C-alpha positions in Angstrom: -30.0 22.5 -3.2 -33.0 21.3 -1.6 -35.7 21.9 -4.0 -39.3 20.1 -3.6 -39.1 17.4 -5.2 -35.7 16.4 -3.4 -37.5 17.2 -0.1 -40.2 15.2 -0.7 -37.7 12.1 -1.4 -36.2 12.9 1.8 -39.3 12.8 3.6 -40.3 9.4 2.1 -36.9 8.2 2.9 -37.0 9.3 6.3 -40.6 8.2 7.1 -39.9 4.9 5.8 -36.8 4.4 8.4 -39.1 5.7 11.8 -41.9 3.6 10.8 -39.3 0.6 11.4 -37.9 -0.4 14.8 -34.6 -2.0 14.3 -31.3 -1.3 12.5 -29.8 -4.2 10.7 -26.1 -4.6 10.1 -25.0 -5.7 6.4 -25.5 -9.5 7.4 -29.3 -8.7 8.2 -28.8 -9.0 11.7 -30.8 -6.4 13.7 -28.3 -3.9 15.9 -30.0 -2.9 19.0 -29.1 0.2 20.8 -26.1 1.0 18.3 -25.9 4.5 19.2 -25.5 4.2 22.8 -22.9 0.9 22.2 -21.1 3.6 19.9 -21.0 6.1 22.6 -19.3 3.9 25.5 -16.9 2.8 22.4 -15.8 6.2 21.6 -14.5 6.5 25.1 -12.4 3.6 24.7 -11.4 4.5 21.0 -10.6 8.3 22.2 -8.0 6.7 24.5 -6.5 4.8 22.0 -6.2 7.7 19.6 -4.7 10.2 22.2 -1.9 7.7 23.3 -1.0 7.2 19.8 -1.0 11.3 19.2 1.2 11.5 22.2 3.4 9.1 20.5 3.1 6.3 23.5 1.5 4.2 21.1 4.0 3.7 17.9 2.2 3.4 14.1 2.0 -0.4 14.2 0.8 -0.9 17.8 -2.0 1.7 16.8 -3.1 -0.2 13.7 -3.1 -3.3 15.3 -4.9 -2.0 18.5 -7.4 -0.4 16.2 -8.3 -3.4 14.5 -8.4 -5.3 17.2 -10.9 -2.9 18.7 -13.2 -3.0 15.6 -13.2 -6.6 15.1 -14.7 -6.9 18.4 -17.1 -4.0 18.1 -17.9 -3.3 14.7 -19.9 -0.6 15.0 -19.0 1.7 12.1 -18.0 -0.7 9.5 -14.1 0.2 10.1 -13.2 -3.6 9.3 -13.7 -3.1 5.5 -12.0 -2.0 2.8 -11.8 2.2 3.3 -11.2 1.5 6.7 -8.8 -0.9 8.2 -7.9 -2.4 4.5 -6.7 1.1 3.7 -4.9 1.7 6.9 -2.9 -1.6 6.2 -2.0 -0.5 2.7 -0.8 3.2 4.2 1.9 0.8 6.3 2.6 -1.5 4.1 4.0 0.7 1.5 5.8 2.7 4.0 9.7 1.5 4.3 11.7 2.1 7.6 12.1 5.6 6.4 8.7 6.3 5.4 7.0 5.0 8.4 8.1 8.0 10.7 6.7 10.4 8.1 3.3 8.3 7.6 3.0 8.6 11.7 3.5 12.2 11.9 1.0 12.8 9.1 -1.6 10.4 10.6 -0.8 12.0 13.9 -1.7 15.6 12.5 -5.0 14.3 10.0 -6.9 12.3 12.6 -7.3 14.9 15.2 -10.4 16.7 14.9 -10.5 19.8 12.4 -11.2 22.7 14.1 -13.9 23.5 11.3 -14.8 22.1 8.0 -12.0 24.3 6.0 -9.3 22.5 8.5 -10.8 19.2 7.4 -10.8 19.6 3.9 -6.8 20.5 4.2 -6.5 17.0 6.2 -8.0 15.3 3.2 -6.0 17.0 0.7 -2.8 16.3 2.8 -3.3 12.2 3.4 -4.9 12.1 -0.6 -1.2 14.0 -1.7 0.3 11.2 0.2 -1.4 8.4 -1.4 -0.7 10.4 -4.9 3.0 10.5 -4.2 3.4 6.6 -3.1 1.3 5.7 -6.1 4.3 5.7 -8.8 6.7 4.0 -6.3 4.3 1.0 -6.5 3.5 0.8 -10.6 4.9 -3.0 -10.9 2.5 -3.7 -7.3 -0.6 -1.6 -8.1 -2.5 -3.7 -5.6 -0.3 -2.4 -3.1 -1.1 1.0 -3.7 -3.8 3.0 -0.8 -6.5 4.5 -3.1 -7.2 8.2 -2.7 -11.1 7.4 -2.9 -10.9 6.1 0.7 -9.4 8.9 2.6 -12.7 10.6 3.2 -14.1 7.8 5.2 -11.0 7.1 6.8 -10.4 10.2 8.4 -14.3 11.0 9.2 -14.4 8.0 11.0 -11.9 9.5 13.4 -13.2 13.1 13.5 -16.6 11.6 14.7 -14.4 9.5 17.5 -13.9 13.2 18.6 -17.2 15.0 17.9 -19.8 13.0 16.6 -22.6 15.4 16.6 -20.5 17.7 14.1 -18.5 15.3 12.0 -20.8 13.1 9.7 -18.7 9.6 8.3 -18.8 9.9 4.7 -20.0 6.3 3.9 -20.5 5.1 0.5 -24.2 4.1 1.4 -25.1 7.8 2.2 -23.2 8.8 -1.4 -25.2 6.2 -2.9 -28.6 7.8 -1.0 -28.0 11.1 -2.1 -26.9 10.0 -5.6 -30.4 8.3 -5.9 -32.4 11.3 -4.9 -30.2 13.4 -7.7 -28.2 15.4 -5.1 -25.0 13.7 -5.7 -22.3 15.0 -8.4 -18.9 13.1 -7.9 -15.8 15.1 -8.2 -12.1 13.3 -8.6 -10.8 15.3 -5.8 -11.6 14.1 -2.5 -11.7 16.9 -0.3 -14.3 18.4 -3.1 -16.8 14.9 -2.1 -16.4 15.5 1.6 -17.1 19.5 1.3 -20.2 18.8 -0.8 -21.5 15.3 1.4 -21.0 17.8 4.6 -23.0 20.8 3.3 -25.7 18.4 2.2 -25.7 16.3 5.4 -25.7 19.9 7.1 -28.9 20.8 5.0 -31.1 17.6 5.1 -30.1 17.6 9.2 -31.5 21.3 9.1 -34.6 20.3 7.3 -35.3 17.0 9.1 -34.9 18.8 12.6 -37.8 21.3 11.5 -39.6 18.2 9.8 -39.5 15.7 12.7 -40.0 18.2 15.9 -36.6 17.1 17.0 -32.8 17.5 17.0 -31.9 14.7 14.2 -28.3 13.8 14.5 -25.7 12.5 12.0 -26.5 9.2 13.2 -29.9 9.6 12.4 -29.2 10.3 8.8 -26.6 7.6 8.3 -29.3 5.2 9.7 -32.2 6.5 7.5 -30.1 6.4 4.1 -28.3 3.0 5.5 -32.1 1.7 5.4 -32.8 3.4 1.9 -30.1 1.9 -0.2 -27.8 -0.8 2.3 -30.8 -2.2 4.4 -29.8 -6.4 3.3 -33.3 -7.1 4.2 -34.9 -5.2 1.6 -32.6 -6.1 -0.8 -34.0 -9.7 -0.3 -37.5 -9.0 0.0 -37.0 -6.9 -3.4 -35.7 -10.0 -5.2 -37.6 -12.7 -3.8 -34.7 -13.8 -1.5 -31.8 -13.5 -3.9 -30.2 -11.6 -6.4 -29.1 -13.9 -9.4 -26.9 -13.4 -12.5 -27.2 -15.5 -15.4 -23.9 -16.2 -17.4 -24.8 -18.2 -20.3 -23.0 -19.9 -23.4 -25.1 -21.2 -26.2 -23.0 -24.6 -26.0 -23.5 -25.0 -22.3 -26.2 -25.0 -19.7 -27.6 -21.8 -18.0 -25.1 -21.1 -14.9 -27.0 -19.2 -12.1 -24.6 -17.8 -9.3 -26.3 -15.8 -6.2 -25.1 -12.7 -5.6 -26.4 -12.0 -2.3 -25.5 -8.3 -1.9 -22.4 -7.4 -3.5 -22.5 -4.1 -5.3 -21.4 -5.4 -8.7 -21.3 -8.4 -11.0 -19.8 -11.2 -10.5 -19.2 -12.1 -14.1 -18.1 -8.6 -14.6 -14.6 -9.9 -12.5 -14.2 -13.4 -13.5 -13.4 -15.1 -16.8 -16.0 -17.2 -18.2 -13.7 -20.4 -18.3 -14.2 -20.8 -14.5 -17.6 -19.1 -13.7 -19.2 -22.0 -14.1 -17.7 -23.7 -10.9 -20.8 -23.8 -8.9 -23.1 -25.0 -12.0 -20.3 -27.6 -12.4 -20.8 -28.6 -9.0 -24.5 -29.2 -9.2 -24.3 -30.8 -12.6 -26.4 -34.2 -12.9 -25.6 -35.2 -16.5 -22.1 -35.8 -15.9 -20.6 -38.9 -14.4 -19.1 -38.7 -10.9 -15.6 -39.3 -12.3 -15.8 -36.2 -15.5 -17.8 -33.9 -13.2 -14.9 -34.4 -10.0 -11.9 -33.9 -13.0 -13.4 -30.8 -14.4 -14.5 -29.5 -11.3 -10.3 -29.8 -9.5 -9.3 -28.4 -12.4 -11.3 -25.3 -12.2 -10.4 -24.7 -8.8 -6.9 -25.1 -9.5 -7.1 -22.6 -12.0 -8.5 -20.4 -9.5 -5.6 -20.8 -7.2 -3.5 -19.9 -10.1 -5.4 -16.6 -10.8 -5.2 -16.0 -6.9 -1.4 -16.1 -7.6 -0.7 -19.0 -5.9 2.0 -21.5 -7.0 -0.3 -24.9 -8.0 0.5 -28.3 -7.9 -2.1 -30.2 -9.2 -2.3 -33.9 -8.3 -5.8 -35.1 -7.9 -7.3 -38.0 -9.9 -5.2 -40.6 -11.3 -1.8 -39.9 -8.7 -2.6 -42.0 -6.1 -3.4 -41.2 -2.5 -2.8 -37.6 -2.9 -5.0 -34.2 -2.2 -6.3 -32.8 -5.5 -3.7 -29.7 -5.1 -1.2 -28.1 -3.1 -1.0 -24.5 -3.1 2.0 -22.5 -2.0 3.0 -19.0 -1.3 6.9 -19.0 -1.2 6.8 -15.2 0.1 5.3 -16.0 3.6 6.3 -19.9 3.7 2.4 -20.8 3.5 1.1 -23.8 1.7 -2.3 -25.4 1.5 -3.4 -29.3 0.5 -6.4 -28.7 -1.3 -9.4 -31.0 -1.9 -12.3 -30.4 -4.7 -15.5 -32.0 -3.9 -18.3 -31.6 -6.5 -20.9 -33.2 -4.6 -24.7 -32.7 -5.4 -26.4 -31.5 -2.3 -23.7 -30.8 -0.2 -20.6 -32.6 0.7 -20.1 -34.5 4.6 -16.8 -36.4 5.7 -18.0 -39.7 5.7 -15.0 -42.2 5.3 -12.9 -39.5 4.1 -11.0 -38.5 7.0 -9.1 -41.6 6.7 -7.7 -40.1 3.2 -7.3 -36.8 4.6 -5.3 -38.3 7.7 -3.2 -39.7 5.1 -2.4 -36.8 3.0 -1.9 -34.8 5.9 0.9 -37.4 7.1 2.4 -37.9 3.6 2.8 -34.2 2.7 3.0 -32.1 5.8 6.9 -33.6 6.2 7.6 -32.9 2.4 6.4 -28.9 3.0 8.1 -28.5 6.3 11.7 -30.0 4.9 10.6 -27.5 1.9 10.5 -24.5 4.3 6.9 -23.6 4.6 6.0 -23.2 8.2 2.6 -22.7 8.0 0.4 -25.1 6.4 -3.2 -25.5 6.2 -6.0 -27.7 4.7 -8.6 -26.4 2.6 -12.0 -28.2 1.1 -14.0 -26.5 -1.3 -17.5 -27.5 -2.3 -20.7 -25.8 -3.4 -22.1 -26.7 0.3 -21.5 -28.7 3.4 -24.4 -30.6 5.1 -22.5 -31.7 8.0 -20.7 -30.0 11.1 -17.3 -30.6 10.6 -16.0 -29.1 14.3 -15.1 -32.1 16.1 -13.0 -33.2 13.2 -11.6 -30.0 12.5 -10.1 -29.2 15.9 -8.9 -32.9 16.2 -6.7 -32.2 13.4 -5.8 -28.9 14.0 -4.5 -30.2 17.5 -3.0 -33.4 16.6 -1.3 -32.8 13.1 0.7 -29.7 11.5 -2.1 -28.4 9.8 -2.6 -24.8 11.0 -5.9 -23.9 9.6 -8.6 -26.6 8.3 -11.1 -24.4 5.9 -14.3 -25.2 4.6 -15.0 -22.9 1.6 -17.7 -22.7 -0.6 -17.3 -22.8 -4.4 -19.0 -19.3 -4.7 -16.9 -18.3 -1.8 -13.6 -18.8 -3.9 -15.1 -17.2 -6.9 -16.0 -14.1 -4.9 -12.3 -14.2 -3.4 -11.2 -14.0 -7.1 -13.6 -11.4 -8.2 -12.6 -9.1 -5.1 -8.6 -9.8 -6.0 -9.3 -8.5 -9.4 -11.8 -5.6 -8.5 -9.8 -4.4 -5.5 -6.3 -5.3 -6.4 -6.1 -7.5 -3.3 -2.9 -9.0 -2.3 -2.5 -13.0 -1.8 -1.4 -12.2 1.8 -4.7 -10.3 2.0 -6.8 -13.4 0.6 -4.7 -15.8 3.0 -5.6 -13.4 6.0 -9.5 -13.4 5.0 -9.6 -17.0 5.0 -7.8 -17.8 7.9 -9.6 -15.7 10.2 -13.1 -16.1 8.9 -15.1 -19.4 10.7 -16.1 -22.2 9.1 -17.9 -22.8 6.5 -16.6 -19.9 4.4 -19.7 -18.4 2.4 -20.0 -15.9 -0.5 -21.8 -13.8 2.0 -18.6 -14.3 4.7 -16.5 -13.3 1.7 -18.9 -10.1 0.7 -18.5 -8.9 4.2 -15.0 -8.6 4.5 -14.2 -7.0 1.4 -17.2 -5.1 0.1 -17.8 -1.3 -0.1 -18.8 0.2 3.2 
């Protein structure tokens, strides 16, 4: 498979990688000593896995422990779609009678395989389980765990058991192999991992001979990530931003920064709401008109996210612009839309915000809403709100105070469509990220590995 042309390209990728002295994460931050940190983490992860396999941890306890550990030590990208998100989906769709079955399957398949044949059998078993539960979820497809996540999910656990033997099935590595011309996708996931494992071994052998030293799975992973996933390289290539232009003959140009998402935003959001960022920056409209249009679009986006939306806003007195509810989880948010040029700062609005909270929180509590938050949406925020946010969450019924950029809201909608996210997934995301929440935060949370 590794003909002369492919070998030359692999050499170029390798030399480009070794000539740099750093490994970057998806946010462009340097990851010093990632391999030694992984070795330390493996010891703790191995203990958790063993406890689960010995049934000392329940499936729910194991899932929570893995999630918590990777959020503190995000060294493998497990917090993203094909890792923890997939794990959450597996457990969410299993009722009480199926949880035991799922636990038994996971105990078997996450254990280190005896050989590649056994690994393929394990992938096939979990893939088959995902296919079996799919018809039962026809009405709620967003809950269905994707079989495409199986190779990454399992190879993560296998690498914890033996990092020298088992490479992780990263999307970035597959993209690199595809760019080289070595990849041929199969609809069957065991076939994909078999090809990936074979190519990884061949490249490892070649690079070991070429570099006159032992090359590890992590070396290849880092080199291919540097080739296709390095965020700094992407920024340099596009002069610090990738832009997508959404045009309309009767409207001025709408430009949205894509940052590092691997899809076009315009493919997953309707044109009506796509102009939100442009509208927030508009200078050819009165403040009243711009504010009205901005509020309407934001309300529509929250409806598209599956919230029940009560629009208030202009002309309704001293009210927030909207109240959005999610009755299934007794959750509600007061929403303010701020179409300010140059970024929003609090100013005298603190008094109005307190008034909204004092008026509407008691009403929402009487309606049975137990978790109430406050969301401000603006193109950008130019002041530090920490003291105000801390004071509000300490002294009022507001549990979360969220500063959400307009672009981040659009990406939430795009990922909701693209990845079939549930409203629970979306809420869990925005309440867990620090302020202000940017588009990049959303991409990092839901972007592919």
